[in-house]
Structure formats: structure tokens, C-alpha cells
C-alpha positions in Angstrom: 160.8 105.5 98.0 159.9 108.6 98.9 159.5 109.9 95.0 156.9 107.4 94.6 154.9 108.2 97.8 155.0 111.7 96.4 153.9 110.8 93.1 150.6 109.3 94.4 149.8 112.1 96.7 146.9 114.4 96.3 148.0 117.3 98.3 151.1 118.3 96.6 151.2 121.6 98.1 151.6 120.1 101.6 154.4 118.0 100.4 156.2 120.7 99.0 155.9 122.9 102.0 157.2 120.5 104.4 160.3 119.7 101.9 160.9 123.6 101.7 160.4 123.9 105.5 163.0 120.8 106.3 165.4 122.3 103.6 165.5 125.6 105.2 165.7 123.7 108.8 163.3 123.4 111.7 160.8 126.2 111.9 161.2 128.6 115.0 159.8 127.4 118.2 159.4 123.7 116.7 162.0 120.8 116.5 162.5 118.6 113.4 160.8 115.6 114.6 157.9 117.3 115.9 157.3 119.0 112.3 157.2 115.4 110.6 154.7 114.3 113.8 152.1 116.9 112.9 151.9 116.1 109.3 149.6 113.4 108.4 151.0 109.9 107.3 149.8 108.9 104.0 149.8 105.1 103.4 152.0 103.9 100.9 151.1 102.4 98.0 152.9 99.0 96.9 153.5 98.8 92.9 151.4 96.2 91.4 153.5 92.8 90.8 151.9 91.9 87.4 152.8 95.8 86.2 156.5 95.1 87.6 156.8 91.7 85.7 155.4 93.5 82.4 158.0 96.3 83.0 160.9 93.7 83.5 159.6 91.5 80.5 159.9 94.8 78.3 162.9 96.0 79.8 164.8 92.8 78.7 165.6 91.8 82.1 163.0 89.0 82.0 164.9 87.2 79.1 168.2 87.6 80.8 167.1 85.3 84.1 168.9 82.1 84.7 165.8 79.7 84.7 164.5 81.4 80.7 168.0 80.7 79.5 168.1 77.2 81.1 164.8 76.3 79.6 165.5 78.2 76.3 164.7 75.2 74.3 161.8 74.3 75.9 160.4 77.7 75.1 161.5 77.6 71.3 159.6 74.0 71.1 156.5 75.8 72.9 157.1 78.6 70.3 157.3 76.0 67.3 154.2 74.2 68.8 151.8 77.5 68.6 153.0 78.1 65.2 152.1 74.8 64.1 148.7 75.2 66.2 148.1 78.4 64.1 148.9 77.1 60.6 146.9 73.8 61.4 143.9 76.4 62.1 144.7 78.4 58.7 144.4 75.1 56.8 141.4 73.9 58.5 139.7 77.5 57.5 141.0 77.0 54.1 139.7 73.2 53.9 136.6 74.3 55.4 135.9 77.0 52.7 136.5 74.5 49.9 134.1 72.1 51.1 131.5 74.8 51.3 132.2 76.1 47.6 132.3 72.5 46.5 128.8 71.9 48.4 127.3 75.2 46.7 128.5 73.8 43.5 126.7 70.5 43.6 123.9 72.2 44.8 123.9 74.2 41.7 124.4 71.3 39.6 121.7 69.2 40.9 119.2 72.1 40.3 120.3 72.4 36.6 119.8 68.4 36.4 116.5 68.9 37.6 115.4 71.7 35.1 117.1 69.9 32.3 115.2 66.7 33.1 111.6 68.5 33.2 112.6 70.2 29.8 113.5 66.7 28.2 110.3 65.1 29.7 108.0 68.2 28.3 109.7 67.6 24.9 109.3 64.0 25.1 105.4 64.0 25.3 103.5 62.7 22.3 102.3 66.3 21.6 105.2 67.8 21.9 107.2 65.5 19.1 103.9 65.7 16.7 104.5 69.4 16.7 108.4 68.8 16.0 107.3 66.4 13.5 105.1 68.5 11.7 108.1 71.0 11.1 109.7 68.4 8.8 106.6 67.2 7.0 105.8 64.3 9.0 102.0 64.0 10.1 100.8 62.2 13.1 98.7 59.2 12.0 94.7 59.2 12.5 94.5 55.3 12.3 94.7 54.0 15.5 97.3 50.7 15.6 96.2 47.3 14.7 97.8 43.8 16.1 99.1 41.7 13.4 98.4 37.9 14.1 100.3 35.2 12.5 101.0 31.7 13.5 104.1 29.5 12.9 103.1 28.2 9.3 103.6 31.6 8.2 107.0 31.6 8.8 107.7 28.4 6.5 108.5 29.1 3.6 106.3 28.1 0.6 107.0 25.4 -1.7 105.7 25.0 -5.3 
């Protein structure tokens, strides 16, 4: 405990001096108890509990405690649940990326559909059809269409 207190002191010279004087014995004219009383008493810093817990865990002392060994199956169960949770997160992210990729592909196909539909509508216009027919040697008629009127008697065969 005394070494820990030395570790936290700011004035190492005073401590070295007091340690050397106590090793050689009390100074002449003073008593040993008086020398300790004249030095200022420094507060002892308590070690941090979380720091001690981390040191115990890393040192292996934590895993050998009785309650840890008694609850080993529960700890393993929690570890398995954590791995399943992590795996589920990765699976969900993968599915989300797949859905986004499919949405983008659908959007591109919709744009392609609209573009193709507009091109076909343009090519289906009468003027465009006439231009393509002219290449094959067909001409557009200049005479407007007319109605042919008939009666039911016209459809009957004529007898001679």
C-alpha cells in the first residue's frame, strides 16, 4: 500500500529523503516518531473499482469465480443470442440492398418502357407511316375515302 501511495505523490524528493533518513535511523536531536509527524500527510488515492474489475477480467481471475462457472450455460446462451442478432442484422442489410437494387432496376425498366412507347407512338403517326411506305414504293392516296351504300337485296343472288 505504501508503494501505491508513493506512486501518486508529486514530491518524490521528500519521500526519498524521508526513506533514506528512516533507513539510517532517526536524525540526531529528533525522535523517529517526530520525523513522521513533521512530514505532511498526503491523502491516499483509492484504486478505481472499474479499473480493478478490468484488470481482474484481463488477468483471468474473473472467469474462475464461482458464480461465473455456475452460470456458464447462461453466458453461452447469451453469446449465442448475440451472434444470432448480429447475423440477423447482416442478413437484413443484405436484403435491404437487394431490394434497393431491384427498385433501381424497376425504375430503369420503367424509363425504357416509356421511351419505347413514345417512339412507337411517333412511328405510328400517319405521316411517318407514309414516309416509310414511300421507301417500299407505296403512295398515299389523294382521293378521300367514300361510303359504299348497299341494301339487303344486293346481297341476294340474282336469278336469271
